[in-house]
C-alpha positions in Angstrom: 118.8 121.8 114.4 117.0 118.6 115.7 118.5 117.0 118.8 119.3 113.3 119.1 116.7 111.8 121.4 118.2 110.5 124.7 115.9 107.5 124.6 117.8 106.2 121.6 120.9 106.1 123.7 119.1 103.8 126.1 118.5 101.2 123.4 122.1 101.3 122.3 123.3 101.0 125.9 120.9 98.0 126.4 122.3 96.3 123.3 125.8 96.8 124.5 124.9 95.2 127.9 123.1 92.3 126.3 126.0 91.7 123.8 128.6 91.8 126.5 126.9 89.3 128.7 125.5 87.0 126.0 127.3 84.1 124.4 129.0 86.5 121.9 130.6 89.4 123.8 132.2 91.4 121.1 130.3 94.1 119.1 132.3 93.6 115.9 135.8 93.3 114.5 138.7 91.9 116.5 138.8 88.3 117.5 135.0 87.8 117.2 134.7 89.0 113.6 133.2 86.4 111.2 135.9 84.2 109.8 134.8 82.6 106.5 137.6 80.1 106.4 138.4 78.7 109.8 135.5 79.9 112.0 135.3 81.5 115.4 135.1 80.0 118.8 132.4 81.4 121.0 132.5 81.4 124.9 130.2 78.8 126.4 128.0 78.8 129.5 129.3 76.5 132.2 126.1 74.9 133.4 122.4 74.6 132.5 121.6 76.4 135.8 123.8 79.2 134.6 121.9 79.4 131.4 118.6 79.6 133.1 119.8 82.3 135.5 121.2 84.3 132.7 117.8 84.2 130.8 115.9 85.3 133.8 118.4 88.0 134.6 118.3 89.5 131.1 114.5 89.3 130.9 114.4 91.3 134.2 117.0 93.7 132.9 115.1 94.2 129.6 111.9 94.9 131.5 113.6 97.2 134.0 115.4 99.3 131.3 112.2 99.5 129.3 110.3 100.8 132.3 113.1 103.2 132.9 112.7 104.6 129.4 109.0 104.8 129.7 109.3 106.5 133.1 111.9 109.0 131.9 110.0 110.5 129.1 109.7 113.8 130.8 113.2 114.7 129.7 112.7 113.1 126.3 110.0 115.5 125.1 112.2 117.7 122.8 110.1 116.9 119.7 106.6 117.0 121.3 104.0 119.7 120.8 100.7 120.5 122.5 98.8 118.9 119.6 97.0 115.7 120.5 98.4 112.4 119.2 97.4 108.8 119.4 98.5 105.4 118.3 97.1 104.3 114.9 94.1 102.1 114.9 94.7 98.8 113.1 91.9 96.8 111.3 92.4 93.1 110.8 90.2 90.2 109.4 91.7 87.5 111.6 88.3 86.1 112.6 86.8 86.4 109.0 85.3 89.9 109.6 86.9 93.3 109.8 87.6 94.3 113.5 89.8 96.7 115.4 92.9 94.7 116.5 92.8 96.2 120.0 89.3 95.0 120.7 89.9 91.5 119.3 90.1 89.0 122.2 92.9 87.0 120.7 96.7 87.0 120.4 97.1 88.6 116.9 100.0 90.5 115.5 99.6 92.8 112.5 102.6 94.0 110.5 102.0 96.9 108.1 103.4 96.4 104.6 105.1 99.9 104.6 107.0 99.1 107.8 108.2 95.8 106.4 109.5 97.4 103.3 111.5 100.2 105.1 113.1 97.5 107.3 114.0 95.4 104.2 112.0 92.4 105.5 111.4 90.6 102.3 111.4 86.9 103.0 109.0 85.1 105.4 111.8 84.3 107.8 112.7 88.0 108.0 109.0 89.1 108.4 108.4 86.7 111.3 111.8 87.1 113.0 110.7 89.7 115.5 107.5 88.0 116.7 108.1 86.1 120.0 107.1 82.4 120.1 107.0 82.3 116.2 109.8 80.5 114.4 110.4 79.9 110.7 111.9 76.6 109.6 112.6 75.7 106.0 109.4 74.0 104.8 110.8 72.2 101.7 110.3 72.7 98.0 106.6 72.7 97.3 105.5 74.9 100.2 108.5 77.0 101.4 106.3 78.4 104.2 105.1 74.9 105.2 107.0 74.6 108.5 106.3 77.8 110.4 106.0 77.0 114.1 103.9 79.1 116.5 104.2 78.4 120.2 106.2 75.3 119.6 103.8 73.6 117.3 105.9 72.5 114.3 105.5 70.1 111.4 108.1 67.5 112.0 111.1 66.9 109.8 109.9 65.3 106.6 110.6 61.6 106.2 110.6 59.4 103.2 107.3 59.5 101.4 105.5 62.0 103.7 106.6 65.4 102.6 103.6 65.8 100.3 100.9 64.4 102.5 102.0 65.8 105.9 100.3 69.3 106.1 101.9 72.2 108.0 100.8 73.1 111.5 100.6 76.8 110.6 98.1 77.6 107.9 99.6 80.2 105.4 97.2 82.2 103.3 97.7 84.8 100.6 94.6 86.9 99.9 92.5 84.1 101.5 94.0 81.3 99.4 95.6 78.4 101.3 99.3 78.0 100.3 99.1 81.0 98.1 102.0 82.7 96.3 103.0 86.4 96.0 102.7 87.5 99.6 106.0 89.3 99.7 105.4 92.2 97.3 102.8 95.0 97.1 101.9 94.0 100.6 99.1 95.7 102.5 99.7 93.8 105.8 100.6 90.5 107.4 98.5 89.0 110.2 99.9 86.4 112.6 97.3 84.5 114.7 98.9 82.7 117.6 97.1 79.7 119.0 94.9 77.0 117.4 92.4 78.3 114.8 90.7 75.1 114.0 87.2 76.4 114.1 87.5 79.0 111.3 90.6 77.7 109.4 90.4 73.9 109.9 93.4 71.6 109.1 96.9 73.1 109.2 95.9 75.8 111.7 96.9 73.8 114.8 99.6 76.3 115.8 98.0 79.3 114.2 97.7 81.2 111.0 100.0 83.5 108.9 97.9 85.6 106.5 99.4 87.8 103.8 97.2 90.5 102.3 98.2 92.4 99.2 96.8 95.7 98.0 93.4 95.5 96.1 92.5 97.7 93.2 90.7 101.0 94.0 88.0 102.7 92.0 88.4 106.3 90.8 92.2 106.4 91.6 95.1 106.3 89.1 98.2 105.7 91.2 101.3 103.5 91.5 104.7 103.1 93.0 108.1 101.7 92.1 111.0 100.8 94.4 114.5 99.6 93.8 116.7 98.1 96.5 120.4 97.1 96.3 122.7 95.7 98.9 125.7 93.6 99.5 125.9 89.9 98.4 124.5 91.3 95.1 121.0 91.9 96.6 118.7 93.3 94.0 115.0 93.8 94.9 112.8 95.7 92.5 109.0 95.9 92.6 106.3 98.1 91.2 102.6 98.4 91.1 100.0 100.5 89.2 96.3 101.0 89.9 94.1 101.9 86.9 90.4 102.7 87.1 88.3 101.6 84.1 85.1 103.5 84.3 83.4 103.9 87.7 82.7 100.2 88.4 86.0 98.5 87.4 89.6 98.9 88.4 92.8 97.0 87.7 96.0 96.7 89.7 99.1 95.1 88.3 102.2 94.4 90.4 105.6 92.8 89.6 108.6 91.8 91.6 112.2 90.8 90.9 114.5 89.5 93.7 117.9 88.0 93.6 120.8 87.4 96.0 124.1 85.5 96.1 124.9 82.9 98.6 126.6 84.2 101.8 129.6 81.8 101.5 129.8 80.9 97.9 128.2 83.4 95.5 127.3 80.8 93.0 126.5 78.0 95.4 123.8 77.1 98.0 121.9 80.2 99.0 121.9 81.9 95.7 118.4 82.5 94.6 116.3 84.4 92.0 112.6 85.1 91.9 110.5 86.7 89.2 106.8 87.1 89.9 103.8 89.2 88.9 100.1 89.6 89.8 97.1 91.1 88.1 94.0 92.0 90.1 90.6 93.2 88.7 87.9 94.7 90.9 84.3 94.6 89.7 81.7 96.5 91.6 78.6 96.6 89.5 76.6 97.8 92.5 77.3 99.0 96.1 76.4 95.6 97.7 78.5 93.5 95.3 82.3 93.5 95.2 84.3 90.9 93.2 88.1 90.7 93.0 89.7 88.3 90.5 93.4 87.7 90.5 96.0 85.8 88.5 99.6 85.3 89.7 102.7 83.7 88.4 106.0 83.0 90.0 109.3 81.5 88.9 112.1 80.8 91.4 115.6 79.4 90.6 117.9 78.2 93.4 121.5 77.1 93.2 122.8 74.2 95.2 126.2 72.8 95.9 129.4 74.8 96.4 131.0 75.2 99.8 129.4 73.5 102.8 129.9 74.6 106.4 130.6 72.3 109.3 131.5 72.6 113.0 135.1 71.7 114.0 134.2 72.4 117.6 130.9 73.1 119.3 130.9 76.8 118.3 133.6 76.9 115.7 132.3 77.1 112.1 134.5 76.1 109.2 132.7 77.8 106.3 134.6 75.9 103.7 134.6 72.4 105.2 133.6 70.8 101.9 132.8 71.5 98.3 130.6 69.9 95.7 129.8 70.8 92.1 127.3 73.6 91.8 123.9 73.0 90.2 121.6 75.7 88.9 118.3 74.0 89.6 115.5 74.0 87.0 112.9 76.7 87.7 110.2 76.2 90.2 107.1 77.4 88.4 103.9 78.4 90.2 100.6 79.7 88.8 97.6 80.8 90.8 94.1 82.0 90.1 91.8 83.4 92.7 88.4 85.0 93.2 87.0 86.8 96.2 83.4 87.9 96.1 81.4 89.8 98.8 77.6 90.5 98.6 76.1 92.8 101.3 72.6 91.5 102.1 71.9 94.3 104.5 72.1 92.7 107.9 74.6 90.0 106.7 77.3 89.4 104.1 77.8 86.4 101.8 81.5 85.7 100.9 83.0 83.3 98.4 86.7 82.6 98.0 88.1 80.2 95.4 91.6 79.4 94.4 93.8 77.2 92.3 97.5 76.8 92.7 99.7 74.8 90.3 103.3 73.9 91.0 106.0 72.2 88.9 109.7 71.6 89.6 112.6 69.5 88.6 115.7 69.8 90.8 119.1 68.2 91.3 121.0 67.9 94.5 124.7 68.1 95.1 127.1 65.7 93.3 128.9 63.2 95.5 130.7 59.9 95.3 129.0 56.6 96.1 130.1 53.1 96.6 132.9 51.1 98.2 136.6 52.0 97.8 137.9 51.7 94.2 134.4 51.5 92.9 133.5 55.2 93.3 130.8 56.5 91.1 129.7 60.1 90.8 126.0 60.5 91.5 123.5 63.2 92.2 120.0 63.3 93.8 117.2 64.3 91.5 113.8 65.5 92.7 110.8 66.1 90.4 107.3 67.4 91.0 105.7 67.0 87.6 102.3 67.3 89.3 101.4 69.2 92.4 98.2 71.3 92.5 95.7 72.5 95.1 92.1 73.6 94.7 90.3 75.5 97.5 86.8 76.8 97.9 85.1 78.5 100.8 81.6 79.9 101.2 80.6 81.7 104.4 77.6 83.8 105.6 78.1 86.3 108.4 76.1 89.0 110.2 77.5 92.5 109.8 75.4 94.6 112.2 75.9 95.2 115.8 73.4 93.4 118.0 73.1 91.0 120.8 74.2 88.1 118.5 76.9 88.0 115.9 77.0 84.8 113.8 79.0 83.1 111.1 78.4 79.8 109.2 80.5 78.4 106.4 81.8 75.5 104.4 85.1 74.8 102.6 86.7 72.3 100.3 90.4 71.5 99.8 91.9 69.1 97.2 95.5 68.4 96.5 97.0 66.1 93.9 100.7 65.4 94.0 103.4 63.3 92.2 106.9 63.3 93.6 109.7 61.4 91.8 113.0 61.2 93.6 116.1 59.1 93.2 119.9 58.8 92.6 121.3 58.9 89.2 124.9 58.2 88.0 126.6 61.0 86.1 130.1 61.6 84.8 132.9 62.7 87.2 133.7 65.5 87.2 130.1 66.4 86.3 129.7 67.4 82.7 126.1 68.0 81.6 125.1 65.5 78.9 128.5 63.8 79.0 126.4 60.6 78.6 122.9 59.4 79.4 122.5 59.4 83.2 121.8 56.0 84.6 119.2 55.5 87.3 120.5 53.9 90.5 117.2 53.9 92.4 114.0 55.8 92.2 111.1 56.5 94.6 107.8 57.7 93.1 105.2 58.9 95.6 101.8 60.1 94.4 98.4 60.6 95.8 95.5 62.9 96.6 94.1 64.7 99.7 90.5 65.7 99.9 89.2 67.8 102.8 85.6 68.9 103.5 84.7 71.2 106.4 81.6 72.8 108.0 82.0 75.5 110.6 80.1 78.0 112.6 81.0 80.7 115.2 78.7 82.9 117.3 79.2 85.7 119.7 76.5 86.6 122.2 76.5 89.9 124.1 75.0 89.5 127.5 75.7 93.2 128.4 77.7 95.9 126.7 80.8 94.6 128.6 80.3 90.9 128.8 80.4 88.6 125.7 80.8 84.9 125.0 81.9 83.2 121.8 81.4 79.6 120.8 82.6 77.9 117.6 82.3 74.4 116.2 83.8 72.7 113.1 83.6 69.3 111.5 86.3 68.1 109.0 86.6 65.0 106.9 89.9 64.2 105.3 90.5 61.5 102.7 94.0 60.5 101.9 95.3 58.2 99.1 99.0 57.5 98.9 100.9 55.2 96.5 104.6 54.5 96.1 106.8 52.7 93.6 110.4 51.9 94.4 112.9 50.7 91.8 116.5 49.6 92.3 119.3 48.9 89.8 120.7 45.4 90.7 123.4 45.8 88.1 124.9 48.7 90.0 127.9 47.7 92.1 126.9 47.0 95.7 123.2 48.1 95.1 121.5 49.9 97.9 124.6 51.6 99.3 122.9 54.8 98.6 121.1 54.3 101.8 124.2 54.5 104.0 127.7 54.9 102.4 129.3 57.8 100.8 133.0 57.2 100.1 135.8 59.4 98.8 136.8 58.6 95.3 139.1 59.8 92.5 137.1 62.7 91.1 139.2 62.8 88.0 137.9 59.4 86.9 135.0 59.0 84.5 133.4 55.6 84.8 131.3 54.2 82.0 127.6 53.7 82.6 126.5 50.5 84.2 123.8 48.4 82.6 120.2 49.5 83.0 118.0 48.3 85.8 117.0 44.7 85.6 113.5 45.4 86.9 113.5 45.1 90.6 110.3 46.9 91.6 108.3 47.4 94.7 104.8 48.8 94.4 102.3 49.9 97.0 99.0 51.1 95.4 96.2 53.2 96.9 96.9 53.0 100.5 93.8 54.8 101.8 92.9 56.4 105.1 90.0 58.6 106.2 90.1 60.9 109.2 87.1 62.7 110.9 87.8 65.6 113.2 85.7 68.0 115.4 87.2 71.2 116.8 85.7 73.8 119.0 86.3 77.2 120.6 84.8 78.7 123.7 85.7 82.2 124.8 84.6 84.7 127.5 85.5 88.3 127.3 84.8 91.2 129.6 85.5 95.0 129.3 86.8 96.1 132.7 86.8 99.7 131.4 86.0 101.1 128.0 89.8 100.7 127.1 90.7 97.5 129.0 89.6 94.0 128.3 90.3 90.5 129.7 89.4 87.2 128.1 89.7 83.5 128.7 89.2 80.7 126.2 89.8 77.1 125.3 90.2 75.9 121.7 91.3 72.9 119.8 93.2 72.2 116.6 94.2 69.2 114.6 96.2 67.7 111.8 94.2 64.9 110.1 96.9 62.2 110.4 98.8 60.6 107.5 100.3 57.5 106.0 104.1 57.4 106.0 105.5 55.1 103.3 109.2 54.4 102.7 111.3 51.6 101.3 113.2 49.2 103.6 116.7 48.3 102.4 118.5 45.2 103.8 121.5 46.0 105.9 123.1 42.8 104.6 122.3 42.6 100.9 121.8 46.4 100.5 118.7 45.6 98.4 115.1 46.6 98.6 113.1 44.3 100.9 109.6 45.8 101.4 107.7 48.9 102.2 107.6 50.4 105.7 104.0 51.7 106.1 103.1 53.6 109.2 99.7 55.1 109.8 100.0 57.9 112.4 96.8 59.1 114.1 95.6 62.6 114.2 97.6 65.2 115.9 95.4 66.9 118.4 95.9 70.1 120.4 93.8 71.4 123.3 94.7 75.0 124.4 93.8 77.1 127.3 94.5 80.9 127.2 93.9 84.0 129.3 94.8 87.5 128.1 94.3 91.2 128.4 94.3 94.2 126.1 94.6 97.7 127.4 94.8 101.2 125.8 95.9 104.0 128.2 97.2 107.5 128.5 94.8 109.0 125.9 95.4 106.1 123.5 99.2 106.6 123.4 100.0 103.4 125.3 99.0 99.9 124.6 99.7 97.0 127.0 98.6 93.5 125.9 99.5 90.1 127.4 98.5 86.5 127.3 99.4 83.2 129.0 98.7 79.8 127.5 98.8 76.1 128.3 98.8 73.3 125.6 98.1 69.6 125.7 99.4 68.0 122.5 99.0 64.4 121.4 100.0 62.5 118.2 103.0 64.6 117.3 105.0 62.8 114.6 108.6 63.1 115.9 111.2 62.2 113.2 114.7 60.8 114.0 117.7 60.4 111.8 119.1 57.1 113.0 122.2 57.0 110.8 125.4 56.5 112.8 127.8 57.6 110.1 128.0 60.7 107.9 126.0 60.4 104.8 122.4 60.2 103.8 119.9 60.1 106.7 117.9 57.1 107.7 114.6 58.4 109.0 112.1 56.8 111.3 109.0 58.3 113.1 107.3 57.8 116.4 104.3 59.5 117.9 104.8 61.6 121.1 102.7 63.7 123.5 103.7 67.0 125.0 102.8 69.7 127.4 103.7 73.3 126.8 103.1 76.7 128.3 104.2 80.2 127.9 103.5 83.9 128.2 103.6 86.8 125.7 103.6 90.6 126.4 103.3 93.6 124.0 103.9 97.2 124.9 103.6 100.1 122.4 104.2 103.6 123.6 103.9 106.8 121.6 105.4 109.0 124.3 105.7 112.1 122.0 104.2 112.9 118.7 107.6 111.8 117.2 108.8 109.0 119.4 107.5 105.4 119.6 108.9 102.5 121.6 107.7 98.9 121.1 108.5 95.9 123.2 107.4 92.3 122.4 108.5 89.5 124.6 107.6 85.8 125.0 108.6 82.8 127.0 107.9 79.2 125.9 108.4 75.9 127.7 107.8 72.5 126.0 108.0 69.1 127.6 107.7 65.7 125.9 105.5 63.6 128.3 104.8 60.3 126.5 106.2 58.2 123.7 104.3 55.7 121.5 105.4 53.2 120.3 108.1 52.4 122.9 110.6 51.0 120.5 112.3 52.5 117.4 113.8 50.5 114.5 117.4 51.3 113.6 119.1 51.0 110.2 120.5 47.5 111.0 117.0 46.3 111.9 117.7 46.2 115.6 115.4 48.0 118.1 116.1 50.4 120.9 113.8 52.0 123.5 112.5 55.3 122.0 113.3 57.0 125.3 117.0 56.4 124.6 116.6 58.1 121.2 114.9 61.1 122.8 117.9 62.4 124.7 116.4 65.9 124.9 113.1 65.9 126.7 111.6 68.8 124.9 111.1 70.1 121.3 114.2 71.5 119.8 114.7 74.6 117.6 112.9 77.1 119.9 114.5 79.7 122.2 112.6 79.6 125.5 113.0 83.4 125.8 112.5 85.9 122.9 112.3 89.6 123.0 112.2 92.4 120.5 112.7 96.1 121.3 112.0 98.7 118.6 112.4 102.5 118.6 111.5 105.1 116.0 112.0 108.9 116.2 110.7 111.3 113.6 112.8 114.4 112.8 110.7 117.1 111.1 113.0 119.0 108.7 112.6 122.6 107.7 111.5 121.8 104.1 108.6 119.7 105.3 110.3 116.4 104.8 111.0 113.9 107.6 113.9 111.7 108.7 113.1 108.6 110.8 115.9 106.5 112.3 114.7 103.0 113.3 116.5 100.6 115.8 115.5 97.0 116.4 117.1 94.7 119.0 116.2 91.0 118.8 117.2 88.7 121.7 117.0 84.9 121.6 117.8 82.7 124.6 120.0 79.6 124.3 118.4 76.5 122.9 119.1 73.2 121.2 118.8 73.1 117.4 118.2 69.4 116.9 117.2 66.2 118.7 120.0 63.7 119.2 120.1 60.0 119.7 121.8 58.3 122.6 124.9 57.4 120.6 125.2 60.9 119.2 124.9 62.3 122.7 127.7 60.0 123.9 129.9 61.4 121.1 129.4 64.9 122.4 126.6 66.1 120.0 124.7 68.1 122.7 127.4 70.8 122.8 127.4 71.0 119.0 123.6 71.3 118.6 123.3 74.0 121.3 123.1 77.7 120.3 123.9 80.1 123.1 121.9 83.3 123.7 122.4 86.0 121.2 121.3 89.6 120.5 121.0 90.9 117.0 120.7 94.6 116.1 119.0 95.9 112.9 118.9 99.6 112.0 117.6 101.9 109.3 117.2 105.5 108.3 114.3 106.7 106.2 113.9 110.1 104.5 110.5 111.0 103.1 109.7 114.0 101.0 107.2 116.7 102.1 104.8 115.5 99.3 105.1 111.9 100.6 105.9 110.8 97.0 109.6 110.0 97.4 111.5 108.2 100.0 114.9 106.6 100.6 116.0 104.1 103.2 119.4 103.0 104.2 119.4 99.9 106.3 121.7 97.3 108.0 120.7 93.9 109.4 122.8 92.1 112.0 124.8 95.3 112.3 127.6 93.9 114.5 127.9 90.7 112.3 127.0 88.3 115.1 127.9 84.7 114.3 125.3 82.0 115.2 124.0 78.6 114.1 120.6 78.2 112.5 120.6 74.4 112.1 123.0 71.6 113.0 123.0 68.0 111.8 124.2 65.9 114.8 125.3 63.3 112.4 128.5 64.8 110.9 128.0 68.4 112.3 127.1 70.1 109.1 125.7 73.5 110.0 123.6 76.3 108.4 125.0 79.6 109.8 122.8 82.5 110.5 122.7 85.4 108.1 125.8 87.7 108.4 125.7 91.5 108.3 123.8 92.7 105.3 123.2 96.3 104.3 121.6 98.2 101.4 119.7 101.2 100.1 116.1 101.4 98.9 114.6 104.2 96.7 110.9 104.5 96.4 108.6 106.8 94.3 104.8 107.1 94.3 102.6 108.7 91.6 
């Protein structure tokens, strides 16, 4: 009989300790269990000093316990043998060529697709949750992954008219295609590059890169797999793939995926989602030097909005049913993508071409609500359309592929986006009855434009000796932006313009007749153009202290090309359209300095990697909601500068053939250092010093301390099959979730937008047959049902709670 490894007990004891001393001290059940009606009040830290001391204490405790586990492996060897064993070597293409991850002088994390599947990490948020100093924020409709933040570099909250022209600060690629789709099924690996990657990736790579790689077709191999996963909240996750050789020079791979889940509070409301997608890849290899992969993908996602809304009745008391609105099943979000990836081996070098086209269409409706002064309530909803939104990318690069004193790479890329967003409020019947009568437009805002980006880049590595190397990179980018807006307002609607500020309760049983059509009040801004030129660089020095230990130091830059923010200005007196607010924000620029080390020890059974960085950021577009009453936000933007620094550490120890322990930890400090301009405009057209609006002097949404501890043990069963339990402990320090204005702070908003430290435990158990063809995984996420806040609106205290406990079973078969 296999024995239960004592090291697993350490992990559980550590979790108990963290849970007892963090903001939520109960492991489940009792008074701290999740209450879906009235909420649950969490204990608070008394002072900021106490919070900082607690973070330091638990970082030290986590390190000490981990060292104790690593130092106590003598009595944890019950599954080891005399056979040699080493950590698996991982190959990545983070710097546009295949390299061993451990010899790459950069902070890169690689996540194998098989591991993600057995841990039921399906969405981007789940995939990135265990990587320190990486945070997923909802990126909006067109690009759901458009607001990933790495080391505190985040695209700001979108403001009126900028959602389509403001690029993300983290570049997201699927099989080399920018903003690609289909990266969450038939996954080979996910690579996360921390730090600016402006030289090789250009715009949108200011914070870093998240690259999804799916499985390519294989010649001379007929194979496939299918998996089915089911869990609570009606989770259904089914995917399959088949690889078919066609002769000896062509192979096809087809993959399909279906995913659906109910909302956590209201099964038919916000949070309910369904995705159907598929991909076909074709590999052509007419000769050994030439390899061409052509792909076509399609994706359809349907989301539900409305239903119950959650709000805070006290700083840490969530009322999960604070409000309710009619439920809408949004129209499908349809995406199509075509790609080609060609490599030609010229002997001493390789020529690579990547081309892609992504087309997106969507029409959606927001929650129904009442609008207007008392006794004039009218039922309305928000409509959001993307009749046109497509991107076209091309990249050509030429790189050396032989070892020598000089490794070189040169390339060029082209990116084009065309977008058309139509948003507005329309009047509907109350209660909402589809097609009860023709909806009437109250106001509309049409934003359209194009983005063209051209880039030239090069990067070379020169080897002075076998142990000393220097890398230099340079890139030039030119970005052309054209942005137009049309705003229309219905002057026949009672108290026109109240959509900007006032939502009033009304008699929901009334059905008011339609008001007359708009009389033609129109504001138009045509072809507001802006060009941006940017140069980025990278300089890195690396040295092998021993054959298995390396140190490196580098400086690098990244940029966002700037943008034009356009929004309508509504009079606070007449509530009517006055003019357009046009703000041209300069480029966002980042200069980084980083030192790091990578080490492989104890016969390649222990990896210890670490890095420390310092950032100088300018031109960050900070958005503020200046509304002072509950209701629609009133956004404005200012440009700020910031300093940030942090450290990251990674330890992976295969201390027996069957036991692996992994620790990832990170610390991040951000500080806003300068504000420009010095005044901000409020909704009543008055001004206030921007410093008064910036109550919190650092970027919000980021825990300063994050740590993840993973443990896997392999039980070898007598029939040749294996049983692998997996434990994952994720710790996040306390942090603010949102910036607040001076008036919000005076009303006590700081306590509401603060999230105390929390530890989340995920676990799984995987059985794999002796033939490796069949497996089954039972898993649980947030095992002790910890309650926490993901987002908080300081204007009204609406809240998005963190995911509750979820569990499920996955069955997988290969052939």
